[in-house]
N, C-alpha and C positions, 0 to 999 in steps of 0.2 A: 223844826228851826234848823241851822246851822248852814242847810243849803241854798242853791242859788235861787230866784223865785224870777220869774217870768210874767211881763203885762199879760193883760186878760181884754184888749179892747173890744167893746161890743160892736161887729162890725157887721153888715146884712151881705149874705150873698144869693146871688140871683139862682135860683134851680126849677124846676119842670117835676112838681107831685104828678106821680099817678095815684088814681086812685079806681077802685075795680071793685065793682057789685059782684057779690056771691051769693048764693044760695046759702041759708041757714041750717047747713047740717057737716056733722064732723068731716073733717078732712078737708075741707074746701079751701082754707087759710094755708094748710102745710103744702098741699098743692100748689098752687100758686109761687111759695118761696122754694121748692122745689126744683119746680119749673126757673126760677131767675136763679138758682143754685147750678144746676146742669149749664144755662147760657153764662155761667163767670160774672155774673154780677155779684157784687157788695152790696147789701143792704144796709144803709147808714140811717134810716130811719123809719118807723114804723107805726102806724096808731091805726087804732080797731073801731068801729061806730056800726051802727045799725038805721037803717031807713029804708020805712015802708016793709018790714019784714025781710029786707037784705041785708046781709053783711057789707062793710064796706072797709076797705083796707087802702090805707094812703099810705104809698110809700118812695122814699126819697133812695134814689141806688146809682151807680156807677160799673161801669160806663153806662152813663146815660140812656144812648143808644139800641144797647142790647137791652136794656130793661122796656124799652118803647118795643121793641122788635118781639118780646115774650110777651108783653100785654095784647100784641094786634094777634099772636097764637093763639092766645088764651080768646078769646074775642072771637076767631074764624073758630077754634074748639065749638061755641055756644057759652063761653063763660062770658060773664061783662054784664052791662058795657063799662068801659073806661073812659073816665074823664082825666085829662092833661091840664096842670093851672101853674101856672107860675106862682111860685113861693119865696119866700126871702130865709134864710136860714141866718140866724144871729148867732154868733160867738157869745156866750156870755157865762161870767164868774156865778158860783157858786157861793150865793150869798141870797141872805135875805132880801125879798122888793125887787129884785132884777127884773121880771118878767112884769110887774107892777107896774116900773119904772117904762118900760116901753108900751103898755098899753096906757098909761096915762100921759105921754107923748102922742101916742095917735088920736084920744080923744079931744086933746088939745089944738090938733090940727084938722079935725072933724077927719080922720080916715078910719074906715069900719073894719075891726079883726072878724073876718068871717071861722077861721080856724086858729089853733094853736094847740101844738105839743112839743112835746121835748125829748132828747137825743141825747144819749148819755156819751161823754167823751170817751176817747180810746185812747188808751197809752200815753197819759198825762193830759190828751188836748181838754181845752173846756167844752162843755156840755153848750150844745146847740139849742135853741126852741128858733122852732116853725112856725111861719106865720104864713098863714092866707088871707091877703088883705083885698077890700074893693078897688083899689088903687096902688099897685107894687110900687110903681114909679115914686108916687109922692112918698110913701111910708119910708123907701129907701131914703130920698132926700133927709127927711126929717131924722133919720137913725143917723145920717153921716155928718149931719149937719152940729150933732151934741157934743159938747168935748167932755166925755164919758170920765168918771173916775176911774183910773186903772186900778185893779184890785192883782195883787201879787200871789204867787203860786208858790207854794215850795215845790 
């Protein structure tokens, strides 16, 4: 209370997500993150899952070209494969229902959400929800067309 408030609009940012498939053994994730750090890449979002007995790490980072080079180097060393996908990162306020609101909008617009995960805000910045859509351009149009109620942050 008493401090300035800043608006947090839900706007989509077009980014490239890198997904790398790893063996299910200790140290695989650490190796990927160490390689990114050594290349000067800042990781902004990370999610880990599994598919067909392999781990799958989804990364957003900058500089993007440096992260791409890291992924290519890992593939050359026998790790991978790597898949690049267009994603939308949407700055959202920390309020109940924010991700649901976007999900309902996409359902109404008949846009499929393939994947979604959260990334914490840093230094007072809003959290991000990263979405991989079947049709990212249509999804961006839908999100940009909405007159979102602006939440206030202290």
